[in-house]
N, C-alpha and C positions, 0 to 999 in steps of 0.2 A: 504493500500500500504506500509506503514511503516513496518508493521510486515513481509510482504512478502519480502521486501527489506533486512531486517535483516536475514531472513531465507536463502535468496540467498547468502548473504555475509558469513554466517556460512558454507553453503554448499561449497562455493568456497574455504574457508579457509581449510576445512577438505580435500577437493580434493587436494589442494596444499600441505598439509602435507603428504598425502599419496604418491603423486608423488615425493616429496623430499625424503621420506623414501626409496622408491623403487630405486630412482636414486642413493642415497648414498650406498644402499646395492649392487647395480650393480657395482658401481665403486670399492668399497672395495672388492667385490667378485672376481674381475679379478686381484687384486694385490696379488701376492703370498708371503708367508713367508716360511722359511725353504726350500729354493729352492735347496739346496745341498743334500736333502734327496734322498737316493737310497735304494731299497730293499736289504736286507742282504742275501747273498748266502746260509747261513745255519741258518737262523733265524726262527721265529715262525710266522705261518700264522694267520692273523687276517683280519676282514672285517669291512667296514663301509656300513651299509645297509640303504635303504630308502623304505618307503611305498608310495613314491610319494610326501610326504609332510614333514615327520618327519624322521630324521636320528637316528640310533642307532649304538653302537659299538657291534661287535660280536667277542668274544674271545674264545679260547679253554677252555672247562670246566676244563681241567687239562693241565698244562704246567710245564716247569721246575721251574717257579717262583711262581705259585699259583694253588691250587686245590680249585676251587670255590664250589665244592660239599661239601667240609668241612666247608667253610665259610658261605654258604647260605643254609638255611633250608626252605623247602616249606610246611612242616606240621604245622598245626595251633597251636600245643602245644610244638613244638620243639623236639618231639620224632620221632621214625622211623614209620611214617605213610605211607599210600600207595603212596602219592605224593613224599615224601622224599625218599622212596625206589626207585621209578622209576627214579628220577633224577641221581642216581648213575651211570647209563649207558649213560647219556647224553654226547654228544661230544662238544656242543657249548653252551655258555651262552651269552645272549643279554642284553645290558644295555642301558636304555633310561632315560632321565631326562626331566621333564616337569611340566606344571601347574597342580596343584592338582585337581581342579574341572573338568578340561578338561579330565584328565586321568580317574577319577572315574565316571563321569556322561556322558561320551561320548565314550562308547565302539565301536560304529560305527559312521560314518559321518552323518547318518540319525538322530542320537540322539543329534547332535550339536544344542545348543540354542544360540540365539543372545546374551543374557546376559553373557553366559560363554565365548563366543568369545571376546566380548568387554572387559570383566573383565581381560582376559588374556593379552590383548594388551595395554590397556590404563592406568593401574596402577599395581604396584608390587603386586604379589600374591604368596602364599606359593606353595611349590613344592614337588614332589615325585620322587623316583627312581622306574623305572619299570624293573623288572628282569624276564627273561624267559629262559628256557632250551630247547634245540632242539637236535635231532639226525641228522638232515639234514644239509648239508653245506649251509651257508647263501646265496651263489650265486645261489642255487637251489630254494630259497624261494621268490626271487624278485630281484630288481635292487640293485647292490652292487658293491663295489670296493675292490679288494683283495690287501693286503699288506703283506710283509714279513719283520718283524722287528727284530733287534738284541735284546739281553737281556737288554741292557741299556735303549733302547726306550720302550720296553715292560714294564720294571720296572717302568718307569716314567708314562706310561699310567695307569698301575694298581694303582699306587700311586694317580693319579688324580681321577680315578673312586672311589676308596675307600674313598677319602677325601670328596666326595659329599654326602655320607651317613650321616645322623644324627645318633648319638649314645646315648645310655642310660647311667646311672651312672656307669655301669660296663664296658662301652666301646663297647657294642654289638650294631649291627644294629637294628633299631626299625622297625619291620615288622608289617603291618596292617593285622589283622586276616581276612581270608576269603574274601579278596577284589580283588583277581586276576580275569582275564577274563576266566581262565580255571584251569586245574589241574597242569599245568607246568609253571605258572607265578605267580608273587607276586609283591606287592607294598611295598616300604619302605619309611619312612620319609627321606626327603632330606634336604640339606643345600642350602641356596641361594634363591633369589626371581626371579620369572619369570616376564618379562616385554618386551616391544617392542625392547629394546636394548640388551636384554639377553634372547633369545628364546631357545627352545630345540635344534635347529640346531647350534646356536651359542655356546651352551654347548659342542656339539661334536667338533666343529671347535676349541674351546679353548683347548680341550683335545688333539687334534692333535698338536696344537702349543706347548703345554706343553711337549709333548713327543718328539718333534723335528721332526715331520713328516710334509710334505708339506701340507699347508692349505691356506685359504684365510685370508686376513687382518681382515675381519669381515664378517660373513655370517649368517644373520637371517633366510635364506632360504636354502634348501638342495642343490639346483642346483649348487651354487658356490663351495660347498664342493666337490661334485662329479666332477665338472670341474677341480679343482686343482688336485685332486687325479688321474684323468685321464691323466694328463700331466707329471706324474712321469716317468722318463726314465728307 
């Protein structure tokens, strides 16, 4: 009975922590920041997209401030290979940040293992940037929120995203060879640790705040981000 009683206490404590976490996320998710943000009449179109769990930024592959096809190479040796040549015509580039093993070992939800999920939540783990190119508008690929930002906010968002990439001794992004899900995406070494208080969605939310775009006070889940962006006038 003593062992059973301790197991029950542990289960109750874990359930309590989960409820407290969800409750805190809900409260912080409905508290907005940068409430004065408005879309710019002559700005650049960007998107925040979600697959139902994980949010990404989607930016034009080429804009007035950045040509990502020159910054990012998809070929394994940095030369003009088939993938690198194909990306030249891409219209959009998607950026995600997340837990390393989750990204590499879980290409689909059916591949998710309990150890990977627990490791991502309960202690700080290393991270990667996921970059993919596309010809289709992000709002045609799934649920997303469209924004039109001025150059100042776009510049701060680009600064934020670029600052999340780890760099080698020459200042270049550190790409993992042949570790993408397909021909038009890649993984790069990233800065920062993933944990329950700083998730992939909190990374997107922090980027919105840094750029001066409406966001939640804190959002470990995608729903609060989409909720706040949906309330932009």
